[in-house]
N, CA, C and O atoms as CSV, one atom per row, in Angstrom:
chain,resi,resn,atom,element,x,y,z
A,1,MET,N,N,29.577,74.073,61.591
A,1,MET,CA,C,30.579,73.062,61.338
A,1,MET,C,C,31.748,73.311,62.281
A,1,MET,O,O,32.227,74.438,62.410
A,2,ALA,N,N,32.188,72.280,62.919
A,2,ALA,CA,C,33.312,72.350,63.842
A,2,ALA,C,C,34.548,71.752,63.180
A,2,ALA,O,O,34.450,71.013,62.200
A,3,SER,N,N,35.706,72.082,63.730
A,3,SER,CA,C,36.948,71.515,63.209
A,3,SER,C,C,37.883,71.191,64.368
A,3,SER,O,O,37.798,71.780,65.446
A,4,ILE,N,N,38.766,70.248,64.119
A,4,ILE,CA,C,39.752,69.827,65.112
A,4,ILE,C,C,41.135,70.152,64.572
A,4,ILE,O,O,41.469,69.833,63.431
A,5,SER,N,N,41.926,70.790,65.412
A,5,SER,CA,C,43.309,71.085,65.053
A,5,SER,C,C,44.232,70.302,65.974
A,5,SER,O,O,43.995,70.194,67.177
A,6,LYS,N,N,45.296,69.757,65.376
A,6,LYS,CA,C,46.323,69.087,66.170
A,6,LYS,C,C,47.415,70.104,66.444
A,6,LYS,O,O,47.963,70.706,65.520
A,7,GLN,N,N,47.726,70.290,67.712
A,7,GLN,CA,C,48.779,71.228,68.069
A,7,GLN,C,C,50.112,70.497,68.138
A,7,GLN,O,O,50.151,69.268,68.196
A,8,THR,N,N,51.188,71.248,68.131
A,8,THR,CA,C,52.522,70.649,68.069
A,8,THR,C,C,52.842,69.789,69.291
A,8,THR,O,O,53.659,68.872,69.198
A,9,ASP,N,N,52.216,70.069,70.428
A,9,ASP,CA,C,52.494,69.292,71.635
A,9,ASP,C,C,51.585,68.064,71.758
A,9,ASP,O,O,51.579,67.404,72.797
A,10,GLY,N,N,50.823,67.755,70.711
A,10,GLY,CA,C,49.975,66.570,70.703
A,10,GLY,C,C,48.560,66.792,71.203
A,10,GLY,O,O,47.755,65.861,71.218
A,11,ARG,N,N,48.250,68.004,71.610
A,11,ARG,CA,C,46.905,68.299,72.097
A,11,ARG,C,C,45.978,68.596,70.930
A,11,ARG,O,O,46.416,68.962,69.839
A,12,LYS,N,N,44.679,68.427,71.186
A,12,LYS,CA,C,43.673,68.708,70.170
A,12,LYS,C,C,42.882,69.943,70.585
A,12,LYS,O,O,42.612,70.162,71.766
A,13,LEU,N,N,42.520,70.737,69.595
A,13,LEU,CA,C,41.760,71.959,69.809
A,13,LEU,C,C,40.521,71.894,68.926
A,13,LEU,O,O,40.624,71.697,67.715
A,14,LEU,N,N,39.360,72.057,69.530
A,14,LEU,CA,C,38.093,72.061,68.803
A,14,LEU,C,C,37.663,73.506,68.598
A,14,LEU,O,O,37.633,74.291,69.545
A,15,GLN,N,N,37.329,73.854,67.359
A,15,GLN,CA,C,36.850,75.201,67.056
A,15,GLN,C,C,35.507,75.100,66.348
A,15,GLN,O,O,35.287,74.216,65.520
A,16,TYR,N,N,34.616,76.024,66.690
A,16,TYR,CA,C,33.291,76.063,66.087
A,16,TYR,C,C,32.785,77.499,66.117
A,16,TYR,O,O,33.342,78.350,66.811
A,17,ILE,N,N,31.737,77.757,65.368
A,17,ILE,CA,C,31.114,79.077,65.352
A,17,ILE,C,C,29.958,79.055,66.354
A,17,ILE,O,O,29.058,78.219,66.261
A,18,SER,N,N,29.994,79.972,67.299
A,18,SER,CA,C,28.964,80.032,68.323
A,18,SER,C,C,27.621,80.426,67.722
A,18,SER,O,O,27.552,81.372,66.937
A,19,PRO,N,N,26.550,79.713,68.079
A,19,PRO,CA,C,25.231,80.086,67.576
A,19,PRO,C,C,24.692,81.352,68.248
A,19,PRO,O,O,23.745,81.965,67.755
A,20,LEU,N,N,25.292,81.736,69.363
A,20,LEU,CA,C,24.802,82.895,70.103
A,20,LEU,C,C,25.336,84.215,69.562
A,20,LEU,O,O,24.580,85.173,69.399
A,21,ASN,N,N,26.639,84.268,69.283
A,21,ASN,CA,C,27.232,85.536,68.850
A,21,ASN,C,C,27.972,85.448,67.517
A,21,ASN,O,O,28.612,86.411,67.098
A,22,LYS,N,N,27.887,84.302,66.854
A,22,LYS,CA,C,28.488,84.086,65.530
A,22,LYS,C,C,30.005,84.280,65.518
A,22,LYS,O,O,30.582,84.609,64.481
A,23,ARG,N,N,30.643,84.080,66.656
A,23,ARG,CA,C,32.098,84.201,66.743
A,23,ARG,C,C,32.715,82.819,66.850
A,23,ARG,O,O,32.080,81.872,67.312
A,24,ARG,N,N,33.962,82.719,66.416
A,24,ARG,CA,C,34.692,81.453,66.508
A,24,ARG,C,C,35.076,81.217,67.965
A,24,ARG,O,O,35.651,82.084,68.623
A,25,CYS,N,N,34.748,80.037,68.448
A,25,CYS,CA,C,35.056,79.645,69.818
A,25,CYS,C,C,35.985,78.436,69.783
A,25,CYS,O,O,35.943,77.628,68.856
A,26,SER,N,N,36.814,78.330,70.800
A,26,SER,CA,C,37.771,77.226,70.887
A,26,SER,C,C,37.610,76.511,72.217
A,26,SER,O,O,37.372,77.130,73.253
A,27,ILE,N,N,37.746,75.199,72.162
A,27,ILE,CA,C,37.757,74.378,73.369
A,27,ILE,C,C,38.980,73.476,73.295
A,27,ILE,O,O,39.129,72.679,72.368
A,28,GLN,N,N,39.844,73.613,74.276
A,28,GLN,CA,C,41.044,72.777,74.356
A,28,GLN,C,C,40.632,71.394,74.842
A,28,GLN,O,O,40.086,71.264,75.938
A,29,LEU,N,N,40.882,70.369,74.052
A,29,LEU,CA,C,40.513,69.011,74.418
A,29,LEU,C,C,41.642,68.275,75.115
A,29,LEU,O,O,41.402,67.260,75.769
A,30,GLY,N,N,42.841,68.752,74.993
A,30,GLY,CA,C,43.976,68.097,75.628
A,30,GLY,C,C,44.516,66.961,74.780
A,30,GLY,O,O,44.277,66.893,73.574
A,31,LYS,N,N,45.244,66.077,75.428
A,31,LYS,CA,C,45.867,64.949,74.726
A,31,LYS,C,C,44.891,63.786,74.688
A,31,LYS,O,O,44.939,62.883,75.523
A,32,VAL,N,N,44.017,63.825,73.716
A,32,VAL,CA,C,43.036,62.759,73.508
A,32,VAL,C,C,43.280,62.155,72.130
A,32,VAL,O,O,43.946,62.754,71.284
A,33,SER,N,N,42.738,60.973,71.919
A,33,SER,CA,C,42.876,60.352,70.602
A,33,SER,C,C,42.023,61.101,69.589
A,33,SER,O,O,41.112,61.843,69.957
A,34,MET,N,N,42.319,60.904,68.334
A,34,MET,CA,C,41.533,61.549,67.285
A,34,MET,C,C,40.102,61.021,67.306
A,34,MET,O,O,39.163,61.757,67.003
A,35,LYS,N,N,39.934,59.758,67.660
A,35,LYS,CA,C,38.596,59.178,67.754
A,35,LYS,C,C,37.773,59.898,68.828
A,35,LYS,O,O,36.607,60.223,68.606
A,36,GLU,N,N,38.379,60.143,69.982
A,36,GLU,CA,C,37.688,60.872,71.054
A,36,GLU,C,C,37.389,62.301,70.633
A,36,GLU,O,O,36.298,62.809,70.893
A,37,ALA,N,N,38.341,62.950,69.988
A,37,ALA,CA,C,38.138,64.319,69.529
A,37,ALA,C,C,37.014,64.393,68.498
A,37,ALA,O,O,36.218,65.332,68.514
A,38,ASP,N,N,36.944,63.411,67.605
A,38,ASP,CA,C,35.871,63.372,66.608
A,38,ASP,C,C,34.503,63.215,67.265
A,38,ASP,O,O,33.525,63.811,66.814
A,39,GLU,N,N,34.432,62.417,68.329
A,39,GLU,CA,C,33.162,62.243,69.045
A,39,GLU,C,C,32.712,63.554,69.684
A,39,GLU,O,O,31.537,63.913,69.604
A,40,VAL,N,N,33.640,64.266,70.316
A,40,VAL,CA,C,33.305,65.566,70.909
A,40,VAL,C,C,32.868,66.531,69.810
A,40,VAL,O,O,31.893,67.264,69.980
A,41,LYS,N,N,33.568,66.535,68.708
A,41,LYS,CA,C,33.212,67.399,67.578
A,41,LYS,C,C,31.794,67.119,67.099
A,41,LYS,O,O,31.013,68.043,66.875
A,42,ARG,N,N,31.469,65.848,66.944
A,42,ARG,CA,C,30.137,65.467,66.469
A,42,ARG,C,C,29.055,65.932,67.441
A,42,ARG,O,O,28.011,66.435,67.027
A,43,GLN,N,N,29.311,65.760,68.723
A,43,GLN,CA,C,28.330,66.171,69.726
A,43,GLN,C,C,28.181,67.691,69.783
A,43,GLN,O,O,27.069,68.198,69.924
A,44,VAL,N,N,29.282,68.413,69.676
A,44,VAL,CA,C,29.213,69.880,69.676
A,44,VAL,C,C,28.449,70.370,68.447
A,44,VAL,O,O,27.675,71.322,68.540
A,45,GLU,N,N,28.657,69.735,67.312
A,45,GLU,CA,C,27.892,70.101,66.115
A,45,GLU,C,C,26.400,69.892,66.340
A,45,GLU,O,O,25.590,70.695,65.877
A,46,GLN,N,N,26.024,68.824,67.046
A,46,GLN,CA,C,24.618,68.585,67.372
A,46,GLN,C,C,24.082,69.675,68.299
A,46,GLN,O,O,22.957,70.144,68.124
A,47,LEU,N,N,24.890,70.078,69.286
A,47,LEU,CA,C,24.476,71.133,70.205
A,47,LEU,C,C,24.254,72.454,69.463
A,47,LEU,O,O,23.264,73.147,69.698
A,48,VAL,N,N,25.174,72.793,68.575
A,48,VAL,CA,C,25.061,74.023,67.801
A,48,VAL,C,C,23.825,73.971,66.899
A,48,VAL,O,O,23.065,74.937,66.826
A,49,ALA,N,N,23.629,72.845,66.218
A,49,ALA,CA,C,22.471,72.705,65.326
A,49,ALA,C,C,21.163,72.822,66.104
A,49,ALA,O,O,20.211,73.438,65.625
A,50,SER,N,N,21.110,72.242,67.285
A,50,SER,CA,C,19.903,72.326,68.103
A,50,SER,C,C,19.628,73.749,68.560
A,50,SER,O,O,18.479,74.188,68.587
A,51,LYS,N,N,20.685,74.469,68.919
A,51,LYS,CA,C,20.521,75.875,69.315
A,51,LYS,C,C,20.024,76.712,68.143
A,51,LYS,O,O,19.122,77.535,68.301
A,52,LEU,N,N,20.611,76.503,66.973
A,52,LEU,CA,C,20.228,77.299,65.801
A,52,LEU,C,C,18.801,77.025,65.366
A,52,LEU,O,O,18.100,77.941,64.934
A,53,SER,N,N,18.360,75.781,65.473
A,53,SER,CA,C,17.025,75.424,64.994
A,53,SER,C,C,15.968,75.451,66.098
A,53,SER,O,O,14.785,75.239,65.829
A,54,ALA,N,N,16.388,75.711,67.337
A,54,ALA,CA,C,15.485,75.721,68.490
A,54,ALA,C,C,14.752,74.390,68.633
A,54,ALA,O,O,13.587,74.351,69.029
A,55,GLN,N,N,15.443,73.307,68.307
A,55,GLN,CA,C,14.884,71.969,68.420
A,55,GLN,C,C,15.486,71.272,69.640
A,55,GLN,O,O,16.544,71.661,70.135
A,56,ALA,N,N,14.800,70.248,70.110
A,56,ALA,CA,C,15.304,69.449,71.221
A,56,ALA,C,C,16.551,68.677,70.783
A,56,ALA,O,O,16.732,68.368,69.606
A,57,LEU,N,N,17.391,68.381,71.753
A,57,LEU,CA,C,18.591,67.591,71.472
A,57,LEU,C,C,18.211,66.158,71.126
A,57,LEU,O,O,17.249,65.620,71.674
A,58,PRO,N,N,18.963,65.536,70.218
A,58,PRO,CA,C,18.764,64.100,69.988
A,58,PRO,C,C,19.091,63.332,71.273
A,58,PRO,O,O,19.936,63.765,72.056
A,59,ALA,N,N,18.437,62.218,71.486
A,59,ALA,CA,C,18.613,61.434,72.716
A,59,ALA,C,C,20.073,61.076,73.003
A,59,ALA,O,O,20.504,61.203,74.150
A,60,PRO,N,N,20.860,60.629,72.002
A,60,PRO,CA,C,22.261,60.294,72.310
A,60,PRO,C,C,23.073,61.508,72.786
A,60,PRO,O,O,23.940,61.379,73.651
A,61,THR,N,N,22.787,62.677,72.221
A,61,THR,CA,C,23.507,63.883,72.632
A,61,THR,C,C,23.092,64.289,74.038
A,61,THR,O,O,23.934,64.688,74.843
A,62,ALA,N,N,21.807,64.192,74.342
A,62,ALA,CA,C,21.332,64.508,75.688
A,62,ALA,C,C,21.956,63.562,76.713
A,62,ALA,O,O,22.329,63.993,77.805
A,63,ALA,N,N,22.072,62.287,76.374
A,63,ALA,CA,C,22.692,61.318,77.276
A,63,ALA,C,C,24.174,61.639,77.464
A,63,ALA,O,O,24.696,61.529,78.573
A,64,TRP,N,N,24.851,62.035,76.390
A,64,TRP,CA,C,26.269,62.394,76.457
A,64,TRP,C,C,26.466,63.587,77.393
A,64,TRP,O,O,27.383,63.593,78.214
A,65,ILE,N,N,25.603,64.592,77.265
A,65,ILE,CA,C,25.678,65.774,78.132
A,65,ILE,C,C,25.423,65.371,79.585
A,65,ILE,O,O,26.117,65.831,80.492
A,66,GLY,N,N,24.426,64.510,79.801
A,66,GLY,CA,C,24.135,64.041,81.156
A,66,GLY,C,C,25.321,63.333,81.786
A,66,GLY,O,O,25.603,63.521,82.969
A,67,ASN,N,N,26.016,62.520,81.001
A,67,ASN,CA,C,27.211,61.830,81.507
A,67,ASN,C,C,28.312,62.812,81.858
A,67,ASN,O,O,28.993,62.650,82.870
A,68,LEU,N,N,28.492,63.833,81.025
A,68,LEU,CA,C,29.511,64.848,81.318
A,68,LEU,C,C,29.189,65.585,82.611
A,68,LEU,O,O,30.065,65.825,83.442
A,69,LYS,N,N,27.920,65.937,82.766
A,69,LYS,CA,C,27.498,66.691,83.956
A,69,LYS,C,C,27.678,65.857,85.220
A,69,LYS,O,O,28.187,66.351,86.226
A,70,ARG,N,N,27.262,64.595,85.169
A,70,ARG,CA,C,27.390,63.717,86.340
A,70,ARG,C,C,28.839,63.489,86.735
A,70,ARG,O,O,29.152,63.352,87.917
A,71,SER,N,N,29.720,63.448,85.747
A,71,SER,CA,C,31.127,63.176,86.046
A,71,SER,C,C,31.885,64.429,86.482
A,71,SER,O,O,33.050,64.345,86.872
A,72,GLY,N,N,31.230,65.590,86.420
A,72,GLY,CA,C,31.906,66.825,86.812
A,72,GLY,C,C,32.992,67.236,85.831
A,72,GLY,O,O,33.997,67.830,86.220
A,73,SER,N,N,32.791,66.923,84.582
A,73,SER,CA,C,33.786,67.155,83.541
A,73,SER,C,C,34.045,68.642,83.295
A,73,SER,O,O,33.122,69.456,83.306
A,74,ARG,N,N,35.294,68.973,83.076
A,74,ARG,CA,C,35.667,70.340,82.692
A,74,ARG,C,C,35.059,70.682,81.337
A,74,ARG,O,O,34.731,71.841,81.080
A,75,LEU,N,N,34.906,69.689,80.472
A,75,LEU,CA,C,34.295,69.924,79.167
A,75,LEU,C,C,32.861,70.407,79.339
A,75,LEU,O,O,32.424,71.310,78.624
A,76,TYR,N,N,32.125,69.820,80.274
A,76,TYR,CA,C,30.761,70.278,80.530
A,76,TYR,C,C,30.774,71.741,80.975
A,76,TYR,O,O,29.965,72.544,80.511
A,77,ASP,N,N,31.689,72.075,81.867
A,77,ASP,CA,C,31.796,73.462,82.342
A,77,ASP,C,C,32.071,74.414,81.185
A,77,ASP,O,O,31.484,75.493,81.109
A,78,ARG,N,N,32.944,74.020,80.306
A,78,ARG,CA,C,33.305,74.863,79.155
A,78,ARG,C,C,32.113,75.034,78.209
A,78,ARG,O,O,31.850,76.137,77.729
A,79,LEU,N,N,31.394,73.941,77.943
A,79,LEU,CA,C,30.217,74.021,77.085
A,79,LEU,C,C,29.150,74.909,77.711
A,79,LEU,O,O,28.438,75.632,77.013
A,80,SER,N,N,29.048,74.847,79.026
A,80,SER,CA,C,28.105,75.695,79.744
A,80,SER,C,C,28.503,77.171,79.653
A,80,SER,O,O,27.655,78.039,79.444
A,81,GLU,N,N,29.786,77.442,79.809
A,81,GLU,CA,C,30.293,78.820,79.682
A,81,GLU,C,C,29.992,79.399,78.309
A,81,GLU,O,O,29.713,80.590,78.174
A,82,GLU,N,N,30.050,78.541,77.284
A,82,GLU,CA,C,29.804,78.985,75.918
A,82,GLU,C,C,28.308,79.073,75.595
A,82,GLU,O,O,27.930,79.523,74.514
A,83,GLY,N,N,27.459,78.640,76.536
A,83,GLY,CA,C,26.023,78.717,76.328
A,83,GLY,C,C,25.434,77.589,75.496
A,83,GLY,O,O,24.321,77.712,74.984
A,84,LEU,N,N,26.163,76.502,75.358
A,84,LEU,CA,C,25.669,75.374,74.560
A,84,LEU,C,C,24.844,74.392,75.371
A,84,LEU,O,O,24.027,73.661,74.812
A,85,VAL,N,N,25.046,74.366,76.684
A,85,VAL,CA,C,24.265,73.466,77.548
A,85,VAL,C,C,23.733,74.240,78.737
A,85,VAL,O,O,24.223,75.318,79.073
A,86,GLY,N,N,22.714,73.662,79.369
A,86,GLY,CA,C,21.994,74.083,80.538
A,86,GLY,C,C,22.338,75.295,81.224
A,86,GLY,O,O,21.708,75.638,82.224
């Protein structure tokens, strides 16, 4: 289960438990809307669930990851550093 925290400067912080080392990990989302932060949270939860169950990613999550990778997103880099994607 992931959670979103609103920081005093208006930025959002996503926290989740890593499936690899069972430690709390944080990803700074920046100044995004709550709707955008919720979408990232939902997708990260799918990534974590897929890692834990050793199942393939759902098609919408795989497409979301592909879009992040193609756009050169810092979020993709961060997810990769955490071992959640490719």
